[in-house]
mmCIF file as gemmi writes it, N, C-alpha and C atoms, coordinates in Angstrom:
data_model
loop_
_atom_site.group_PDB
_atom_site.id
_atom_site.type_symbol
_atom_site.label_atom_id
_atom_site.label_alt_id
_atom_site.label_comp_id
_atom_site.label_asym_id
_atom_site.label_entity_id
_atom_site.label_seq_id
_atom_site.pdbx_PDB_ins_code
_atom_site.Cartn_x
_atom_site.Cartn_y
_atom_site.Cartn_z
_atom_site.occupancy
_atom_site.B_iso_or_equiv
_atom_site.pdbx_formal_charge
_atom_site.auth_seq_id
_atom_site.auth_asym_id
_atom_site.pdbx_PDB_model_num
ATOM 1 N N . MET Axp A 1 ? -3.109 0.685 1.721 1 0 ? 1 A 1
ATOM 2 C CA . MET Axp A 1 ? -3.805 -0.314 0.93 1 0 ? 1 A 1
ATOM 3 C C . MET Axp A 1 ? -2.793 -1.346 0.442 1 0 ? 1 A 1
ATOM 4 N N . HIS Axp A 2 ? -3.154 -2.606 0.549 1 0 ? 2 A 1
ATOM 5 C CA . HIS Axp A 2 ? -2.289 -3.683 0.095 1 0 ? 2 A 1
ATOM 6 C C . HIS Axp A 2 ? -2.695 -4.116 -1.304 1 0 ? 2 A 1
ATOM 7 N N . CYS Axp A 3 ? -1.726 -4.509 -2.061 1 0 ? 3 A 1
ATOM 8 C CA . CYS Axp A 3 ? -1.918 -4.897 -3.455 1 0 ? 3 A 1
ATOM 9 C C . CYS Axp A 3 ? -2.51 -6.3 -3.551 1 0 ? 3 A 1
ATOM 10 N N . PRO Axp A 4 ? -3.553 -6.489 -4.356 1 0 ? 4 A 1
ATOM 11 C CA . PRO Axp A 4 ? -4.08 -7.837 -4.577 1 0 ? 4 A 1
ATOM 12 C C . PRO Axp A 4 ? -3.075 -8.654 -5.39 1 0 ? 4 A 1
ATOM 13 N N . ALA Axp A 5 ? -3.066 -9.96 -5.162 1 0 ? 5 A 1
ATOM 14 C CA . ALA Axp A 5 ? -2.146 -10.835 -5.878 1 0 ? 5 A 1
ATOM 15 C C . ALA Axp A 5 ? -2.867 -12.118 -6.272 1 0 ? 5 A 1
ATOM 16 N N . LEU Axp A 6 ? -2.549 -12.601 -7.451 1 0 ? 6 A 1
ATOM 17 C CA . LEU Axp A 6 ? -3.05 -13.884 -7.929 1 0 ? 6 A 1
ATOM 18 C C . LEU Axp A 6 ? -1.88 -14.855 -7.925 1 0 ? 6 A 1
ATOM 19 N N . ILE Axp A 7 ? -2.039 -15.961 -7.216 1 0 ? 7 A 1
ATOM 20 C CA . ILE Axp A 7 ? -1.001 -16.986 -7.161 1 0 ? 7 A 1
ATOM 21 C C . ILE Axp A 7 ? -1.563 -18.244 -7.806 1 0 ? 7 A 1
ATOM 22 N N . VAL Axp A 8 ? -0.913 -18.688 -8.87 1 0 ? 8 A 1
ATOM 23 C CA . VAL Axp A 8 ? -1.316 -19.906 -9.57 1 0 ? 8 A 1
ATOM 24 C C . VAL Axp A 8 ? -0.365 -21.012 -9.121 1 0 ? 8 A 1
ATOM 25 N N . MET Axp A 9 ? -0.926 -22.041 -8.515 1 0 ? 9 A 1
ATOM 26 C CA . MET Axp A 9 ? -0.112 -23.103 -7.938 1 0 ? 9 A 1
ATOM 27 C C . MET Axp A 9 ? -0.273 -24.408 -8.708 1 0 ? 9 A 1
ATOM 28 N N . ALA Axp A 10 ? 0.858 -25.007 -9.066 1 0 ? 10 A 1
ATOM 29 C CA . ALA Axp A 10 ? 0.88 -26.346 -9.645 1 0 ? 10 A 1
ATOM 30 C C . ALA Axp A 10 ? 1.035 -27.317 -8.48 1 0 ? 10 A 1
ATOM 31 N N . GLU Axp A 11 ? -0.003 -28.098 -8.202 1 0 ? 11 A 1
ATOM 32 C CA . GLU Axp A 11 ? 0.005 -28.969 -7.028 1 0 ? 11 A 1
ATOM 33 C C . GLU Axp A 11 ? 1.088 -30.048 -7.071 1 0 ? 11 A 1
ATOM 34 N N . LYS Axp A 12 ? 1.527 -30.415 -8.274 1 0 ? 12 A 1
ATOM 35 C CA . LYS Axp A 12 ? 2.541 -31.463 -8.42 1 0 ? 12 A 1
ATOM 36 C C . LYS Axp A 12 ? 3.902 -30.866 -8.78 1 0 ? 12 A 1
ATOM 37 N N . ASP Axp A 13 ? 4.111 -29.625 -8.394 1 0 ? 13 A 1
ATOM 38 C CA . ASP Axp A 13 ? 5.341 -28.91 -8.731 1 0 ? 13 A 1
ATOM 39 C C . ASP Axp A 13 ? 6.54 -29.53 -8.025 1 0 ? 13 A 1
ATOM 40 N N . SER Axp A 14 ? 7.613 -29.772 -8.776 1 0 ? 14 A 1
ATOM 41 C CA . SER Axp A 14 ? 8.842 -30.301 -8.187 1 0 ? 14 A 1
ATOM 42 C C . SER Axp A 14 ? 9.926 -29.222 -8.115 1 0 ? 14 A 1
ATOM 43 N N . VAL Axp A 15 ? 9.609 -28.001 -8.557 1 0 ? 15 A 1
ATOM 44 C CA . VAL Axp A 15 ? 10.555 -26.895 -8.544 1 0 ? 15 A 1
ATOM 45 C C . VAL Axp A 15 ? 10.247 -25.925 -7.41 1 0 ? 15 A 1
ATOM 46 N N . ILE Axp A 16 ? 8.982 -25.575 -7.274 1 0 ? 16 A 1
ATOM 47 C CA . ILE Axp A 16 ? 8.539 -24.649 -6.226 1 0 ? 16 A 1
ATOM 48 C C . ILE Axp A 16 ? 7.608 -25.405 -5.287 1 0 ? 16 A 1
ATOM 49 N N . SER Axp A 17 ? 7.871 -25.362 -4.024 1 0 ? 17 A 1
ATOM 50 C CA . SER Axp A 17 ? 7.093 -26.101 -3.035 1 0 ? 17 A 1
ATOM 51 C C . SER Axp A 17 ? 5.659 -25.579 -2.946 1 0 ? 17 A 1
ATOM 52 N N . PRO Axp A 18 ? 4.666 -26.436 -3.223 1 0 ? 18 A 1
ATOM 53 C CA . PRO Axp A 18 ? 3.277 -26.011 -3.064 1 0 ? 18 A 1
ATOM 54 C C . PRO Axp A 18 ? 2.978 -25.539 -1.634 1 0 ? 18 A 1
ATOM 55 N N . ARG Axp A 19 ? 3.586 -26.172 -0.655 1 0 ? 19 A 1
ATOM 56 C CA . ARG Axp A 19 ? 3.37 -25.741 0.745 1 0 ? 19 A 1
ATOM 57 C C . ARG Axp A 19 ? 3.89 -24.326 0.971 1 0 ? 19 A 1
ATOM 58 N N . ALA Axp A 20 ? 5.017 -24 0.352 1 0 ? 20 A 1
ATOM 59 C CA . ALA Axp A 20 ? 5.567 -22.649 0.488 1 0 ? 20 A 1
ATOM 60 C C . ALA Axp A 20 ? 4.615 -21.63 -0.122 1 0 ? 20 A 1
ATOM 61 N N . LEU Axp A 21 ? 4.015 -21.963 -1.246 1 0 ? 21 A 1
ATOM 62 C CA . LEU Axp A 21 ? 3.042 -21.053 -1.86 1 0 ? 21 A 1
ATOM 63 C C . LEU Axp A 21 ? 1.805 -20.89 -0.979 1 0 ? 21 A 1
ATOM 64 N N . GLU Axp A 22 ? 1.355 -21.975 -0.383 1 0 ? 22 A 1
ATOM 65 C CA . GLU Axp A 22 ? 0.201 -21.892 0.515 1 0 ? 22 A 1
ATOM 66 C C . GLU Axp A 22 ? 0.512 -21.008 1.725 1 0 ? 22 A 1
ATOM 67 N N . ARG Axp A 23 ? 1.693 -21.18 2.298 1 0 ? 23 A 1
ATOM 68 C CA . ARG Axp A 23 ? 2.083 -20.345 3.444 1 0 ? 23 A 1
ATOM 69 C C . ARG Axp A 23 ? 2.182 -18.879 3.045 1 0 ? 23 A 1
ATOM 70 N N . THR Axp A 24 ? 2.787 -18.633 1.9 1 0 ? 24 A 1
ATOM 71 C CA . THR Axp A 24 ? 2.92 -17.258 1.422 1 0 ? 24 A 1
ATOM 72 C C . THR Axp A 24 ? 1.554 -16.63 1.207 1 0 ? 24 A 1
ATOM 73 N N . ALA Axp A 25 ? 0.672 -17.34 0.53 1 0 ? 25 A 1
ATOM 74 C CA . ALA Axp A 25 ? -0.668 -16.812 0.265 1 0 ? 25 A 1
ATOM 75 C C . ALA Axp A 25 ? -1.426 -16.544 1.561 1 0 ? 25 A 1
ATOM 76 N N . SER Axp A 26 ? -1.251 -17.401 2.55 1 0 ? 26 A 1
ATOM 77 C CA . SER Axp A 26 ? -1.973 -17.222 3.813 1 0 ? 26 A 1
ATOM 78 C C . SER Axp A 26 ? -1.509 -15.984 4.573 1 0 ? 26 A 1
ATOM 79 N N . ARG Axp A 27 ? -0.302 -15.524 4.286 1 0 ? 27 A 1
ATOM 80 C CA . ARG Axp A 27 ? 0.246 -14.34 4.952 1 0 ? 27 A 1
ATOM 81 C C . ARG Axp A 27 ? -0.09 -13.041 4.222 1 0 ? 27 A 1
ATOM 82 N N . MET Axp A 28 ? -0.622 -13.171 3.036 1 0 ? 28 A 1
ATOM 83 C CA . MET Axp A 28 ? -0.943 -11.987 2.234 1 0 ? 28 A 1
ATOM 84 C C . MET Axp A 28 ? -2.397 -11.587 2.446 1 0 ? 28 A 1
ATOM 85 N N . GLU Axp A 29 ? -2.611 -10.314 2.623 1 0 ? 29 A 1
ATOM 86 C CA . GLU Axp A 29 ? -3.946 -9.817 2.924 1 0 ? 29 A 1
ATOM 87 C C . GLU Axp A 29 ? -4.939 -10.026 1.777 1 0 ? 29 A 1
ATOM 88 N N . LYS Axp A 30 ? -4.488 -9.825 0.548 1 0 ? 30 A 1
ATOM 89 C CA . LYS Axp A 30 ? -5.402 -9.893 -0.589 1 0 ? 30 A 1
ATOM 90 C C . LYS Axp A 30 ? -4.917 -10.883 -1.642 1 0 ? 30 A 1
ATOM 91 N N . ALA Axp A 31 ? -4.561 -12.069 -1.21 1 0 ? 31 A 1
ATOM 92 C CA . ALA Axp A 31 ? -4.079 -13.085 -2.147 1 0 ? 31 A 1
ATOM 93 C C . ALA Axp A 31 ? -5.205 -14.008 -2.57 1 0 ? 31 A 1
ATOM 94 N N . THR Axp A 32 ? -5.21 -14.336 -3.843 1 0 ? 32 A 1
ATOM 95 C CA . THR Axp A 32 ? -6.094 -15.357 -4.379 1 0 ? 32 A 1
ATOM 96 C C . THR Axp A 32 ? -5.202 -16.496 -4.838 1 0 ? 32 A 1
ATOM 97 N N . LEU Axp A 33 ? -5.376 -17.667 -4.232 1 0 ? 33 A 1
ATOM 98 C CA . LEU Axp A 33 ? -4.577 -18.843 -4.572 1 0 ? 33 A 1
ATOM 99 C C . LEU Axp A 33 ? -5.452 -19.796 -5.371 1 0 ? 33 A 1
ATOM 100 N N . VAL Axp A 34 ? -4.989 -20.144 -6.57 1 0 ? 34 A 1
ATOM 101 C CA . VAL Axp A 34 ? -5.715 -21.072 -7.435 1 0 ? 34 A 1
ATOM 102 C C . VAL Axp A 34 ? -4.814 -22.271 -7.685 1 0 ? 34 A 1
ATOM 103 N N . ARG Axp A 35 ? -5.352 -23.454 -7.453 1 0 ? 35 A 1
ATOM 104 C CA . ARG Axp A 35 ? -4.575 -24.693 -7.565 1 0 ? 35 A 1
ATOM 105 C C . ARG Axp A 35 ? -4.939 -25.451 -8.849 1 0 ? 35 A 1
ATOM 106 N N . PHE Axp A 36 ? -3.928 -26.037 -9.464 1 0 ? 36 A 1
ATOM 107 C CA . PHE Axp A 36 ? -4.135 -26.912 -10.606 1 0 ? 36 A 1
ATOM 108 C C . PHE Axp A 36 ? -3.369 -28.207 -10.363 1 0 ? 36 A 1
ATOM 109 N N . PRO Axp A 37 ? -3.965 -29.364 -10.693 1 0 ? 37 A 1
ATOM 110 C CA . PRO Axp A 37 ? -3.322 -30.657 -10.442 1 0 ? 37 A 1
ATOM 111 C C . PRO Axp A 37 ? -2.308 -31.016 -11.53 1 0 ? 37 A 1
ATOM 112 N N . VAL Axp A 38 ? -1.294 -30.169 -11.686 1 0 ? 38 A 1
ATOM 113 C CA . VAL Axp A 38 ? -0.285 -30.358 -12.732 1 0 ? 38 A 1
ATOM 114 C C . VAL Axp A 38 ? 1.107 -30.126 -12.149 1 0 ? 38 A 1
ATOM 115 N N . GLY Axp A 39 ? 2.126 -30.438 -12.958 1 0 ? 39 A 1
ATOM 116 C CA . GLY Axp A 39 ? 3.503 -30.167 -12.582 1 0 ? 39 A 1
ATOM 117 C C . GLY Axp A 39 ? 3.88 -28.727 -12.904 1 0 ? 39 A 1
ATOM 118 N N . HIS Axp A 40 ? 5.143 -28.399 -12.68 1 0 ? 40 A 1
ATOM 119 C CA . HIS Axp A 40 ? 5.625 -27.026 -12.792 1 0 ? 40 A 1
ATOM 120 C C . HIS Axp A 40 ? 5.282 -26.356 -14.126 1 0 ? 40 A 1
ATOM 121 N N . PHE Axp A 41 ? 5.499 -27.044 -15.227 1 0 ? 41 A 1
ATOM 122 C CA . PHE Axp A 41 ? 5.245 -26.45 -16.539 1 0 ? 41 A 1
ATOM 123 C C . PHE Axp A 41 ? 3.851 -26.773 -17.074 1 0 ? 41 A 1
ATOM 124 N N . GLY Axp A 42 ? 3.071 -27.526 -16.335 1 0 ? 42 A 1
ATOM 125 C CA . GLY Axp A 42 ? 1.731 -27.91 -16.778 1 0 ? 42 A 1
ATOM 126 C C . GLY Axp A 42 ? 0.775 -26.749 -16.967 1 0 ? 42 A 1
ATOM 127 N N . VAL Axp A 43 ? 1.048 -25.634 -16.304 1 0 ? 43 A 1
ATOM 128 C CA . VAL Axp A 43 ? 0.161 -24.466 -16.444 1 0 ? 43 A 1
ATOM 129 C C . VAL Axp A 43 ? 0.34 -23.781 -17.791 1 0 ? 43 A 1
ATOM 130 N N . TYR Axp A 44 ? 1.332 -24.203 -18.576 1 0 ? 44 A 1
ATOM 131 C CA . TYR Axp A 44 ? 1.59 -23.6 -19.881 1 0 ? 44 A 1
ATOM 132 C C . TYR Axp A 44 ? 1.106 -24.461 -21.039 1 0 ? 44 A 1
ATOM 133 N N . LEU Axp A 45 ? 0.339 -25.494 -20.725 1 0 ? 45 A 1
ATOM 134 C CA . LEU Axp A 45 ? -0.064 -26.446 -21.762 1 0 ? 45 A 1
ATOM 135 C C . LEU Axp A 45 ? -1.575 -26.673 -21.803 1 0 ? 45 A 1
ATOM 136 N N . GLY Axp A 46 ? -2.099 -26.798 -23.003 1 0 ? 46 A 1
ATOM 137 C CA . GLY Axp A 46 ? -3.462 -27.256 -23.234 1 0 ? 46 A 1
ATOM 138 C C . GLY Axp A 46 ? -4.557 -26.524 -22.485 1 0 ? 46 A 1
ATOM 139 N N . GLU Axp A 47 ? -5.497 -27.308 -21.99 1 0 ? 47 A 1
ATOM 140 C CA . GLU Axp A 47 ? -6.682 -26.785 -21.309 1 0 ? 47 A 1
ATOM 141 C C . GLU Axp A 47 ? -6.31 -26.013 -20.041 1 0 ? 47 A 1
ATOM 142 N N . THR Axp A 48 ? -5.312 -26.487 -19.322 1 0 ? 48 A 1
ATOM 143 C CA . THR Axp A 48 ? -4.887 -25.784 -18.11 1 0 ? 48 A 1
ATOM 144 C C . THR Axp A 48 ? -4.383 -24.388 -18.457 1 0 ? 48 A 1
ATOM 145 N N . PHE Axp A 49 ? -3.612 -24.285 -19.529 1 0 ? 49 A 1
ATOM 146 C CA . PHE Axp A 49 ? -3.117 -22.981 -19.97 1 0 ? 49 A 1
ATOM 147 C C . PHE Axp A 49 ? -4.281 -22.037 -20.277 1 0 ? 49 A 1
ATOM 148 N N . GLU Axp A 50 ? -5.281 -22.541 -20.966 1 0 ? 50 A 1
ATOM 149 C CA . GLU Axp A 50 ? -6.449 -21.719 -21.303 1 0 ? 50 A 1
ATOM 150 C C . GLU Axp A 50 ? -7.144 -21.224 -20.032 1 0 ? 50 A 1
ATOM 151 N N . LYS Axp A 51 ? -7.267 -22.079 -19.035 1 0 ? 51 A 1
ATOM 152 C CA . LYS Axp A 51 ? -7.89 -21.689 -17.765 1 0 ? 51 A 1
ATOM 153 C C . LYS Axp A 51 ? -7.051 -20.64 -17.037 1 0 ? 51 A 1
ATOM 154 N N . VAL Axp A 52 ? -5.736 -20.831 -17.036 1 0 ? 52 A 1
ATOM 155 C CA . VAL Axp A 52 ? -4.841 -19.881 -16.365 1 0 ? 52 A 1
ATOM 156 C C . VAL Axp A 52 ? -4.916 -18.512 -17.032 1 0 ? 52 A 1
ATOM 157 N N . VAL Axp A 53 ? -4.886 -18.488 -18.343 1 0 ? 53 A 1
ATOM 158 C CA . VAL Axp A 53 ? -4.97 -17.222 -19.071 1 0 ? 53 A 1
ATOM 159 C C . VAL Axp A 53 ? -6.287 -16.511 -18.766 1 0 ? 53 A 1
ATOM 160 N N . GLU Axp A 54 ? -7.37 -17.259 -18.714 1 0 ? 54 A 1
ATOM 161 C CA . GLU Axp A 54 ? -8.672 -16.659 -18.391 1 0 ? 54 A 1
ATOM 162 C C . GLU Axp A 54 ? -8.677 -16.1 -16.965 1 0 ? 54 A 1
ATOM 163 N N . LEU Axp A 55 ? -8.124 -16.854 -16.025 1 0 ? 55 A 1
ATOM 164 C CA . LEU Axp A 55 ? -8.024 -16.378 -14.639 1 0 ? 55 A 1
ATOM 165 C C . LEU Axp A 55 ? -7.217 -15.085 -14.557 1 0 ? 55 A 1
ATOM 166 N N . GLU Axp A 56 ? -6.07 -15.081 -15.239 1 0 ? 56 A 1
ATOM 167 C CA . GLU Axp A 56 ? -5.204 -13.902 -15.204 1 0 ? 56 A 1
ATOM 168 C C . GLU Axp A 56 ? -5.883 -12.693 -15.839 1 0 ? 56 A 1
ATOM 169 N N . ALA Axp A 57 ? -6.537 -12.906 -16.968 1 0 ? 57 A 1
ATOM 170 C CA . ALA Axp A 57 ? -7.227 -11.802 -17.642 1 0 ? 57 A 1
ATOM 171 C C . ALA Axp A 57 ? -8.343 -11.252 -16.761 1 0 ? 57 A 1
ATOM 172 N N . ASN Axp A 58 ? -9.114 -12.125 -16.136 1 0 ? 58 A 1
ATOM 173 C CA . ASN Axp A 58 ? -10.195 -11.677 -15.253 1 0 ? 58 A 1
ATOM 174 C C . ASN Axp A 58 ? -9.655 -10.935 -14.038 1 0 ? 58 A 1
ATOM 175 N N . PHE Axp A 59 ? -8.554 -11.442 -13.482 1 0 ? 59 A 1
ATOM 176 C CA . PHE Axp A 59 ? -7.926 -10.789 -12.331 1 0 ? 59 A 1
ATOM 177 C C . PHE Axp A 59 ? -7.47 -9.378 -12.702 1 0 ? 59 A 1
ATOM 178 N N . LEU Axp A 60 ? -6.766 -9.269 -13.83 1 0 ? 60 A 1
ATOM 179 C CA . LEU Axp A 60 ? -6.282 -7.964 -14.261 1 0 ? 60 A 1
ATOM 180 C C . LEU Axp A 60 ? -7.434 -7.014 -14.583 1 0 ? 60 A 1
ATOM 181 N N . ALA Axp A 61 ? -8.458 -7.518 -15.218 1 0 ? 61 A 1
ATOM 182 C CA . ALA Axp A 61 ? -9.619 -6.678 -15.529 1 0 ? 61 A 1
ATOM 183 C C . ALA Axp A 61 ? -10.278 -6.179 -14.247 1 0 ? 61 A 1
ATOM 184 N N . LYS Axp A 62 ? -10.416 -7.051 -13.278 1 0 ? 62 A 1
ATOM 185 C CA . LYS Axp A 62 ? -11.058 -6.682 -12.014 1 0 ? 62 A 1
ATOM 186 C C . LYS Axp A 62 ? -10.286 -5.588 -11.279 1 0 ? 62 A 1
ATOM 187 N N . TYR Axp A 63 ? -8.979 -5.72 -11.231 1 0 ? 63 A 1
ATOM 188 C CA . TYR Axp A 63 ? -8.192 -4.793 -10.423 1 0 ? 63 A 1
ATOM 189 C C . TYR Axp A 63 ? -7.549 -3.646 -11.169 1 0 ? 63 A 1
ATOM 190 N N . LEU Axp A 64 ? -7.469 -3.742 -12.499 1 0 ? 64 A 1
ATOM 191 C CA . LEU Axp A 64 ? -6.827 -2.653 -13.242 1 0 ? 64 A 1
ATOM 192 C C . LEU Axp A 64 ? -7.785 -1.828 -14.094 1 0 ? 64 A 1
ATOM 193 N N . LEU Axp A 65 ? -8.716 -2.46 -14.755 1 0 ? 65 A 1
ATOM 194 C CA . LEU Axp A 65 ? -9.592 -1.709 -15.657 1 0 ? 65 A 1
ATOM 195 C C . LEU Axp A 65 ? -10.426 -0.671 -14.933 1 0 ? 65 A 1
ATOM 196 N N . ASN Axp A 66 ? -10.836 -0.975 -13.738 1 0 ? 66 A 1
ATOM 197 C CA . ASN Axp A 66 ? -11.639 -0.022 -12.972 1 0 ? 66 A 1
ATOM 198 C C . ASN Axp A 66 ? -10.804 1.126 -12.414 1 0 ? 66 A 1
ATOM 199 N N . ARG Axp A 67 ? -9.478 0.999 -12.5 1 0 ? 67 A 1
ATOM 200 C CA . ARG Axp A 67 ? -8.581 2.021 -11.945 1 0 ? 67 A 1
ATOM 201 C C . ARG Axp A 67 ? -8.144 3.035 -12.992 1 0 ? 67 A 1
ATOM 202 N N . LEU Axp A 68 ? -8.376 2.732 -14.271 1 0 ? 68 A 1
ATOM 203 C CA . LEU Axp A 68 ? -7.917 3.608 -15.357 1 0 ? 68 A 1
ATOM 204 C C . LEU Axp A 68 ? -8.824 4.811 -15.524 1 0 ? 68 A 1
């Protein structure tokens, strides 16, 4: 069994290549790639941060809570 993964991508990232994340996600059997139109640190601010936290919490609940 392969581990599910959540990949949060900043589309305007100047530190990590968005294309590299897309390639990586495409090679993973159970990857969920979510894109946000922000820069590298934009996922830690304001409304985007709230959305990311909700995504992460839902992902963890889906894959971990049912396993306990």
